VOGU-3710 file (C-alpha; in Angstrom, 3 decimals, decimal comma):
1> mrsrflfasl> -149,971/37,733/-278,783  -147,561/39,759/-276,727  -150,407/41,642/-275,060  -152,116/38,419/-274,019  -148,876/37,201/-272,452  -148,449/40,510/-270,628  -152,075/40,409/-269,420  -151,694/36,802/-268,142  -148,429/37,694/-266,374  -149,952/40,723/-264,651
11> tlamlllaac> -153,022/38,722/-263,596  -150,837/36,005/-262,145  -148,713/38,580/-260,279  -151,829/40,222/-258,808  -153,182/36,865/-257,628  -149,875/36,010/-255,970  -149,746/39,376/-254,209  -153,343/38,962/-253,029  -152,485/35,560/-251,578  -149,724/37,095/-249,456
21> gdsgpfqraa> -151,913/39,767/-247,894  -154,378/39,579/-245,001  -157,343/40,387/-247,180  -158,907/39,036/-250,323  -160,047/35,569/-251,350  -156,944/33,882/-249,887  -157,276/35,263/-246,356  -155,844/33,082/-243,580  -158,112/31,896/-240,783  -157,441/33,344/-237,358
31> apdvsvqtpd> -155,676/31,022/-234,909  -158,015/29,623/-232,262  -157,667/30,866/-228,679  -156,138/28,025/-226,664  -155,533/29,831/-223,414  -155,986/27,769/-220,267  -157,876/29,128/-217,315  -156,474/28,277/-213,922  -159,126/27,603/-211,252  -159,167/30,136/-208,461
41> aetvrpqarp> -160,351/29,925/-204,874  -163,953/30,565/-205,920  -164,091/27,672/-208,403  -166,618/25,075/-207,316  -165,174/21,569/-207,247  -167,132/18,313/-206,844  -167,048/16,852/-203,361  -167,000/13,154/-202,462  -169,867/11,900/-200,429  -169,013/11,632/-196,740
51> geegvdalpp> -167,646/8,212/-195,848  -167,023/7,123/-199,459  -163,513/6,541/-200,699  -161,856/4,772/-203,607  -163,852/2,448/-205,827  -166,920/2,609/-203,556  -167,276/6,327/-204,303  -167,757/5,658/-208,021  -171,177/5,338/-209,641  -172,305/1,715/-210,181
61> larsavrtae> -171,490/1,589/-213,900  -167,985/2,994/-213,375  -167,463/0,718/-210,362  -168,154/-2,346/-212,553  -165,432/-1,281/-215,024  -162,689/-0,952/-212,380  -160,150/-3,760/-212,483  -158,639/-4,307/-209,044  -156,264/-6,946/-207,767  -159,236/-8,720/-206,188
71> tldrttpeer> -161,068/-8,948/-209,514  -157,984/-10,107/-211,432  -156,881/-12,732/-208,874  -159,082/-15,727/-209,624  -157,498/-18,144/-207,160  -159,794/-19,770/-204,631  -159,306/-19,598/-200,854  -158,403/-23,314/-200,947  -155,677/-22,679/-203,556  -154,311/-19,807/-201,457
81> aaatapaaag> -154,275/-21,956/-198,341  -152,435/-24,769/-200,175  -149,881/-22,348/-201,600  -149,097/-20,764/-198,245  -148,951/-24,071/-196,308  -145,530/-24,923/-194,861  -143,401/-26,829/-197,346  -140,206/-28,877/-197,235  -137,050/-26,767/-197,257  -135,802/-27,748/-200,730
91> aqlgetlasl> -132,551/-26,615/-202,306  -131,857/-22,899/-202,347  -131,406/-21,700/-205,932  -130,561/-18,090/-205,170  -132,062/-14,646/-204,633  -133,896/-12,407/-207,082  -135,783/-9,133/-207,228  -139,316/-9,694/-208,455  -141,718/-7,362/-210,225  -145,372/-8,010/-210,862
101> gnpaeggfwl> -145,882/-10,386/-213,789  -148,829/-10,438/-216,191  -151,951/-10,165/-213,966  -154,002/-12,035/-216,580  -151,929/-15,205/-216,010  -153,583/-16,926/-213,086  -152,025/-19,157/-210,461  -148,909/-19,062/-208,329  -145,730/-18,795/-210,380  -142,329/-17,115/-210,615
111> rtglvteaqq> -140,708/-16,505/-214,014  -136,982/-16,452/-213,321  -133,565/-17,047/-214,832  -132,671/-19,275/-211,856  -134,261/-22,328/-213,579  -133,981/-23,747/-217,085  -137,167/-25,832/-217,018  -140,508/-25,571/-215,224  -140,597/-27,132/-211,756  -142,272/-26,757/-208,383
121> grvetrggas> -140,621/-24,503/-205,857  -141,098/-21,961/-203,138  -140,220/-18,288/-202,654  -139,619/-16,554/-199,342  -139,453/-12,843/-198,502  -136,886/-11,370/-196,139  -139,716/-11,022/-193,616  -140,256/-14,817/-193,622  -143,487/-15,022/-195,659  -143,386/-17,846/-198,168
131> vqvelrpsgs> -145,542/-19,263/-200,922  -145,274/-22,348/-203,112  -145,017/-21,495/-206,801  -144,330/-23,024/-210,165  -140,839/-21,916/-211,162  -140,865/-21,023/-214,866  -137,745/-20,239/-216,912  -137,535/-16,670/-218,151  -134,717/-17,139/-220,629  -132,773/-14,273/-219,081
141> apgagsqlsl> -129,640/-14,332/-216,941  -130,080/-15,408/-213,300  -129,360/-11,891/-211,963  -131,710/-10,119/-214,408  -134,717/-10,097/-212,082  -137,900/-12,101/-212,097  -141,668/-11,745/-212,465  -144,042/-12,977/-209,763  -147,723/-13,727/-210,289  -150,447/-11,521/-208,893
151> aafralevpl> -151,738/-14,350/-206,702  -148,270/-14,894/-205,224  -147,820/-11,187/-204,533  -151,147/-11,134/-202,690  -150,365/-14,332/-200,743  -147,051/-12,833/-199,611  -148,904/-9,608/-198,675  -146,432/-7,534/-200,682  -147,631/-4,262/-202,253  -147,998/-4,705/-206,010
161> tdlprltvfs> -145,655/-1,774/-206,718  -142,781/-3,169/-204,633  -139,765/-5,069/-205,943  -139,358/-7,643/-203,188  -136,105/-9,550/-202,766  -137,038/-13,227/-202,781  -135,088/-16,320/-201,875  -135,962/-19,069/-204,348  -136,059/-22,768/-203,403  -136,661/-25,809/-205,593
171> q> -138,845/-28,677/-204,289
//
């Protein structure tokens, strides 16, 4: 009985020692080589076709998948003309910084803390461009900033990455 216990103990010890070594049935796999090669001056890089830039340089299938401001803005030229037509002065509600709102929400709107219920209004940039919008409450404090629709950004000709300071008027 004692010899069987001794034999089992020695076998177990040998297996454990074999597992710790670099050889035997429990050998560890070598780590993969993950070195990065930096391109040198002789590396050939793809060239754009002469005269093609931006979305037009993409293949037709890729071009159809690109979502640009033009494809997301579904307002008609008539709606844009109506929104940018001169409007009555209205009461000034205040100033706000506006970021781009959800581009999937169509129309001309400003989500702001300057109003507590939806109403018609107008926003004006410091440069004098103005657009009529639906003023929507944001639920945040009046100085917390606002969100302006994609269509309104485009009508004001403001870059989509800007944070324009807008004067807000009610109608």
